[in-house]
N, C-alpha and C positions, 0 to 999 in steps of 0.2 A: 127490735130487728138491731140487729149488730151493725154497727160500722163497717164498710168496704169501700176500700181505695185500691186504686191501680197505679203500679210503678215499675218500676226497674232494678232486678237483682245488681246489686257493683259488687256485693262478695259472696261464693260460698264455700269460704275456705273452712269455716267450722261444720262438725256433728250436727246435720238435723235442723240447722240454723244458717238462714241467711238475711245477708242487710239490705232492704229493699228501698231506693230512693226514691221519694214519692214529692209529686212539684204541682202547684197550685197557683191559678193566679188569682189574686187580689188586688180589689180597684184602691187607688191613693185615694183618700176621702179628702183633701184639698184640691190635688192635680191631674184627678180622676185619670189617672195615668196608671194602667193595669202592669203590676211588679211580679215576678215569677220569686214565687217563697217554694223553698225546700226544706223535707222532713225526711231524717233515714230512721229505719224501724228496722227493727231485731224480728224476724218473723222462723216460724214452726215449722220444716219442713218435712216431713215425718218419712219418706221414704228417698231422699236426698236425690231428689232427680231437677232440681232448679239448678243451672249455669247461670254463667254473669253475663248479661245484656240479654236475658230471659225477661218480658212483657209479663209480670204475675198478677193477681188480684188479690189482696189480703183481707184476711176479715178479723176484725176485734174478739178476742177471747178471753176466758181468767189469765193470771199471771201464769205462766211456766217457769219461768225462771227469774233472778234479777232485774233483767232486761228486755226480758221475753212476753210482749200481749198482744201478737196476732200470729195467724195463722195463713200458713198459703194455701187459699180455694184453689183455686187452678191456674195453669198456665195457659196465659190466652195468647204469647209469642213467642217462639221461638228463638235465639240468639242465633244468626246466621255462620 
């Protein structure tokens, strides 16, 4: 099974590529406080249908370019 993560599109300026910001909560080993960790992924958007602010589900794939290793599976929620 390939990894799937949910994130928000922060940039759609490239052709067939979007930058997706993924946030996750990590528990601190000693203080037991939850910390917010962020990562940005370049994802392939074949039909150029994603816009900045959209919530999307991305799936891990084979390397498509130097930085792209993810594909947009579906758009969960459109930006207002």
